[in-house]
C-alpha positions, -999 to +999 in steps of 0.1 A: -752-168-472-757-207-481-779-234-486-802-242-453-801-275-439-838-288-450-827-276-489-791-293-486-813-327-470-833-324-502-804-325-527-791-355-508-822-376-506-826-371-544-791-379-553-784-408-522-756-392-516-735-400-547-720-370-566-734-357-597-707-351-614-679-384-609-704-407-594-683-414-559-703-427-531-696-395-505-707-404-475-705-372-451-682-363-476-705-339-498-712-304-501-743-286-520-726-262-548-742-231-565-744-240-603-752-202-605-728-186-582-743-155-580-779-174-578-798-176-552-796-204-520-825-227-534-828-263-546-833-255-583-798-238-580-785-267-562-762-298-572-746-321-547-711-332-550-684-346-538-658-326-521-629-326-549-660-317-576-667-286-553-632-276-553-626-280-592-660-261-599-648-231-578-613-231-588-618-223-628-603-191-630-620-173-661-589-144-665-567-176-667-583-201-687-568-235-689-596-263-697-633-255-702-654-250-667-685-262-659-709-241-673-749-237-656-769-256-683-744-287-680-746-285-644-783-289-644-784-317-669-758-337-649-774-331-618-808-339-633-796-371-649-785-385-616-819-373-595-838-399-630-814-425-619-822-426-589-854-423-586-857-447-616-837-474-592-812-480-614-791-464-596-795-485-563-795-517-585-760-508-598-751-505-557-767-532-549-751-551-574-719-545-562-723-565-531-725-597-550-692-592-565-659-602-549-634-572-542-601-569-560-571-575-538-564-546-521-596-529-527-612-520-495-640-502-506-670-507-533-670-481-563-698-478-587-694-494-621-693-468-647-725-451-654-743-438-688-736-404-701-764-380-699-789-387-731-781-422-728-810-446-729-811-474-700-816-507-711-856-519-713-868-555-713-882-546-748-846-539-759-829-564-749-854-585-767-853-567-800-816-571-800-810-604-785-835-616-817-805-605-840-780-636-826-786-667-846-780-687-814-812-690-801-853-678-810-877-654-793-895-680-770-863-689-753-854-650-751-890-647-736-886-674-710-853-659-690-865-621-707-864-608-667-835-621-659-813-614-685-827-576-683-810-580-645-780-599-656-768-571-685-772-544-660-759-560-630-725-568-655-721-532-667-742-528-699-764-499-690-774-486-721-789-494-756-759-481-769-739-507-751-762-536-754-758-531-795-723-529-791-723-568-773-749-580-799-724-568-826-689-578-810-683-610-833-650-617-820-665-615-780-693-639-786-671-664-808-652-664-771-677-676-753-688-699-783-652-715-777-656-715-743-691-731-738-674-757-766-648-766-745-660-761-707-696-775-713-689-798-741-716-781-763-711-787-802-694-760-820-716-732-838-744-711-820-744-732-787-753-698-767-782-693-746-798-661-737-784-659-701-748-673-710-747-636-735-763-614-704-737-629-676-706-642-692-708-618-725-716-586-709-684-592-686-663-600-714-675-571-733-673-545-704-641-560-697-628-558-735-617-595-734-592-597-707-570-627-701-582-622-663-618-626-670-618-652-694-597-673-671-623-665-642-653-674-670-630-710-677-626-717-637-670-707-631-680-728-662-655-761-650-675-757-617-707-756-632-699-789-654-688-810-626-721-798-610-744-813-642-746-777-665-743-784-699 
């Protein structure tokens, strides 16, 4: 037997046709796998996955074990995590935000950014306020003025969890890179010269890309453009 059309349709709506294991946007290349191979053909026993992940789930041989198989509790947790991301709107925001980003040379499709692991907390505006207050460059009033925008740009640029945000705030080297860029390109005095949106946009990108020369070069170009158009 197998899942009926209505059950599969409900699963695919719940996950927005995103694989619950690798987060790939599947389109028509999606299947409903059984969490418990000997269980019922119902919604609770199903997990939407791409063709590759479905094959991996079914190909594990208990008689000749290599690696570690996906077990039912893990599959349910991964499925429910994706369903919750979709229901909360975080998955849609991650996908939509990609439409504003240029594709790399040779790239002909969009891929999802790295999503948080099951069990991690997705950042809230309260998280942004609490953690940004530890940065000496700005006070609470400045943060509150742009809090909603900071929350949006952090998630858009790949800082999705409280853990990642805390790492960004504690990454003195990355923030110092941004301070130097603001000094060199926007002519701000050295020292505590950042603003909340700077950290939420450029700081997040530097953190996610691990300070790569290419992202720093791109930020330099953008800051020069902003300076020529009156930004200070």
